[in-house]
N, C-alpha and C positions, 0 to 999 in steps of 0.2 A: 503494500501501498504507499503512495506516496502523501504527502501532506498537501497535494495541491492537484486537485481531481482534474482530468482533461476536460476542456470545455468545448471541443470542437469535433464532432464525431464525422463532421463531413471530411477530416483531414485524413481519416482513416483508409479511405482508398482513393487515390489518384483519379478523375474522371477519366473513363476509358482504360482504366487497368485491370488487366486478369490477375488471378490469383497469381501470386510469383512463387518459383520455388526458393528453398534457402538458398542454393547457389546462384540464381539469378538475381537475388538480393544482395548477395556478396559482392556479385560485378558490379553492379550498379554502384554500390557503396564505394567500392575501390576506385570506379571512375572518378566520383565525385569528390574523393580524397586525394586522386591525384591533382586535380584541381586546386584543391586547398594547399596541397605540398608546392604547387608553382607560385601560388598567391603568396604562402607564408616566407617563400625563399626569397620573391621578388622585394616583399617589405621591409624584411628583416635584415637582408644582406648589405643593404645600403649604410645599416649601422656601423657594421665592422669594416667597411671600405670608405668611410665618411671622411679620413684624413688622405685618401688618395683621389676622391674626387675634389677636394679643396685646393689639393695641390695642382691637379688639372687644369681647374678653371681660375688660379690664382686669388681664392677668395678665404678669409678665416674658417675654423671649423665650426664656431657658432653659427657663422652664416652660413656654410655649406648644411648646416642643420634644417635649412630653409626647405629644402626637398624632401626631408621626411614629413615636414608639416604641410607640404603642398599635396603629397600624396595622400595624406589623412584627411585632408579637406576635399580632395577629390572623393574619397569613399563618404563622406560626409554629405555632399550634395549630390552625388549619383546614387545612392542606395534608395533614398525616398522617392525621387524623381523618378528611376527607373521603375522601382516597384509598383507606382501608381500607373504609369503610361503603360504598363505592360501586362495590367490586371488582365485582359482579354487575351493574351498569349498563352498556348500551351508550354509547360514547363520545361520540356525538352528542348523546344525550339527558343527559349529564352535562355538557357544554359549554353546550347550552342552559340549564340550571339555574344553573351557577356565574355564568355571565355577566348572567343575569336578577338575581340577588342583587347583583352588584357593581353593577348600573346601579340597581336600589332604593337600597340602601346610600348611593351619592353623592347622590342626589336627596334623601334625608332630611337627610344631612349638609348640605345645602345650607340647610336651615331650621332647623338645630339652634338651640334657643333660649338655653342656656347653654354655658360651657367644657367641663364634665364630661359632658353630653348629646353635645357635638360629639366628646368623646374617646372616648365608649363607641361611637357610629357608626361612626368612623375603624377601632375595632377589629373591629365587624360588617363592615363593608365588606372589611377584609382578608383574612376567612376564605377566600372562593374564590380568592384569587389564585394561590397556589401551585399548587393542583390544576388550576388552567386552564391555567397555563403546562406543568406536568408533562404533562398528557395532550395538549396540542396540542403539543409537542415530540414527543410518542410518536406521534402520528397522521401528522406531518410525515416523521418517520424511517420510519415504516412504508410510504411510498409511492414511495421511492427506493432505487437500488441501495445496497449496503453501505459503498463507498467515497464517498460523497456525503451521508450522514448528517450531517454537523457542518454541511454547508453548509444543508441542509434546517431544521435547527433554527436556526440563523442567521437563515434568512428569516423563521422565525416571531418571533424575537427582534428582528428588524429595526423590527416595530412597536413595540416597547419602545424602540429606540435613536432612531428617527424622531420618537417622543414627545418626547424629550429634546431634540430640534432644533427640532421645529415645534411640538407641543402644548403643551409645557410653557411657553415662552415664550410662545405665544399666549395660552395661558389666565392665564399670569402678567400680561402685558399687559393682559388683559380685566378681571381681578381687581383690579389697580390702577386702572383706569379706571372701572370700574362698582363692582364689591364681589368680595370674595374669594367671596363664595356665588355669585356668577355662574359662577365657575370650576367650581365642582362641578355646577351644572346643565348645564354643558357636557359635561363627564365622564360623567354619567349619560345623556345622549343619545348618546354614543359607544356606552356598553354596550349600549343598546336597539339601536342600529343592527346591533351585531355581533351581537346574538340573529336579527335578521332575515338577516343574510347566512349564517352557519352554517346555518339551518333551510333557507334556499334552496339553498345550494350543497353541503353537506356529505350525501353519500349515507347511507341508514339503514344501522346496523351491527347485528351480533348480540353479545352477550356472548363474549368469548373463551373457547375451551375450555378447561376447567380453572380458570378464574378463581375463586378464592374470598378471602375475608378472611385465612385461614389462609395462602394463598400469599403474598399480599401482606405479611404481616407476616415472611414469612421474609427480607424483605431486610434487617431489622435485626438477622439473625443472623450477617450476613457483615461481617467487620472493614473491608473495603475501602471498604463503603459508607458506615461511620461516619468514616472518615478522608478518603473524599472530600468528604462533608459538612463536615466539619469545615475543609477549606481552603476552602470558602465563608465559612464561618460567620467566620472569622478575617481571611483575606487580603482580603476585600472590605469589610470593616470600617472600613479607610483611606479608601475612597472616600466612604462616607457620613457618615464623621467631618467629613470636610473640606465634602463637599456640602451637607450639613444646613445649615450655617451660612454659606453662599456669599453669600446676600445681604448679611449684616451685614459680612463680609470686604471685599466690595467697596465699600460705603459707611463702614464705620468705619474699617477698614486701608488700603485703597487711596485713600480719601477720593473717591471718585466719586459722582456724584450717582445719585439711586435709578433713573432711566429707563436706567442703564448694565446694572442687574441682569438684564434680560431679555437685553441682548447677551452676558453671560458667561456665562447659560445656555445659549444657542445655541450657544455655543463650546464647552460641556462636550457638547452634543447632538452636534456635527458629530464630535467625537472620539469618541465612543460609536458612533458609525455605522460610522466609520475601523476602529475596533478591532473591531468586530463583522464586519464585512466581510473583513477581512485575517485576523482571529482564528480564523473558520470555515474558511477555505480551509487556512491553517496548521494546523489541527487534524486534517482530513483527511489531513494529510501526518505530523504528529506529535502525538497528543494530549498526551503527556505533556512535550514540549519546550515546546509553546504554553503549558500551565499554568505550568510551572516559569519560564519567560521573562517571563509577564505578572505573577507574584507579584514577581519581581527587578526588573521595572521599575517595578510600583508603589512599591516600597520607595525606590528612587532619585527619582522624581518628587514624592512626598509630602515627602521632605526639602528639595527645592529650593522647592516650594511654600511651606513655612515660611519659607524664609529670603527669599524675594522676593515675598510677597504684597502688600506696601507698594508696590512698584512697578507701575503699572498695565499697562504693555506686557508685563511681566515675568507679573504676575496673568493675562493674557489667555493667556500661551503655555503657564504650567502646568496651567490649567484645562483647557485643550484636550486638553493631556498625560494630565491625571488620567481623562479620559474614555476616552482611547486604551486605557488599562489593562484596559478591557472585553473586550479579546480573549480574555481566559481564561474567558469565561461560556459559550460554545457547546461548549469544549473539555470543560470539568468536567460538562455537561449530558450529553454524550456519554459521557464515561467512565463516568457513573453507569449508562448504560444497560448497558453492557459488564459491570459488576462487580456488578450487580443480578440477573444472570440472568433469571428468570423473573417476579420482582417486581418489573417495572419501575415501574408505575403509581405504588407507595409511594414507590420511590426518585427517581423524576424529580420527584415533587409536592415531595416534601420538601426538595430542593435548593433550592427558593423559600423554604421554611422557615428554611433554613440562610443563604440570602442575606439575610432579612429578620432572624435573630438580629444579623447583620451590621449591617444597617440600625439595629435597636434599640440594639446597644450600640455603634454609631459615634456615633450622633446622642448617647447619655447619655455616653459619655465626652469627646465634643466640648464638651457643655454644662457638664461637670464642670471642665474645665481653663480654661475662659472665665469660670466663676463664681470659680474661684480666682485670677482678675485677671492671667492668662498671655496673654490676648489672643486675636483670633480667627485669627490666624496660628498658633498654636501647636497649633492641630488638625491641622497637617500634620506634625508632630512624632509625636504619636499615632496618624495614619494610618500613618506608616511603620513604627513598630513593630509595629503591626496586620498589614501587608501582609508584614514579614519573618516573623512568626510563621506566617502562611499556608505561606509558602514551607517553612520548617522542618518543618511538618504533612506539606506535600506528600513531602518527601525521606523523612519517616520512612514515609511509606505505599509509595513506591517499594521502600524496603529491607524491610519488612515482606513486599511481594509478591514480591522476589526470594528471601527467605529461605523463602517457601511455595512456591516454584518455580511460581506462576501467571504465565502469559504476560501 
């Protein structure tokens, strides 16, 4: 039993879907996860290669951080707009279109001639990000029983978390060995592979009955949707505040050689995978407990990071634990499905807008404290405040829910 009952039986079966075998479901989830792997690699690799990008375009590292914010803002803008405008599109068609745009955006990013053209292309490449994850999560949840939804969402997100473990370190190493541009060519190739896999394994589907722009916009009339999105927008900002400058923290604060950056990124990736797997299982037992626990956990770990980042061994430990805090990701995505009722596409996609508001604000606030001369480790203090804010927002959400008498 979960502590948040499923609210939309309509999503149980996609329109036009026949019963799928376990193998067919697994292959569809695999195809969707490969897309998540490409998106995760593309989103996070820039953080490890930020010094190289800054050198190429002759800008400061904090200014180079604008490309992280540009991508995140692309997600913020693209997710709700695409979700609304595509309300009458079959989900398979939408997934193929979104991943095609992502692939092209990364390939063009690899050949961008100047800093501002590169920044603009990162914004464009971010546009399909949120809608892809939102639709992919809905497809995954629609193929399994209600008490296994969070684990299905977690398996799709496993592509994202494996990216931080394998894709990002590998692309970072490739970028350092060859050029950061090679890393984005790689990500574009993964995007094209995803298009092929989704086209082959995902059955054709029909538009869900009653789907419309007006129905999707109804999600924004629900206070719990806004409050849940606010948890993502604030609570995960700490992770991005720390992770956006992890390369420089590793070399400048801990005094480690640049070759250790890939290892630190891998530790973060291991933590994210552990958090995703454990968190999705916990979320199928208690959505609310998992969300609150992950925010509290983040707050403590960020404080520890700020205090010990100058010690290599403790830097390794805290980076791993920061990754583990991703345990709240599948839980928040699943809660949005519950509180959004019939407007699930917009709500699910908007979660990634909120997640990337966290990305943009975290990178910006981290760059701000660094430019003030507080040092790279100070990003942990900012991260702790953001995570604590996320916990407070969620507690407010629960109080409002109880007051309105919603289960």
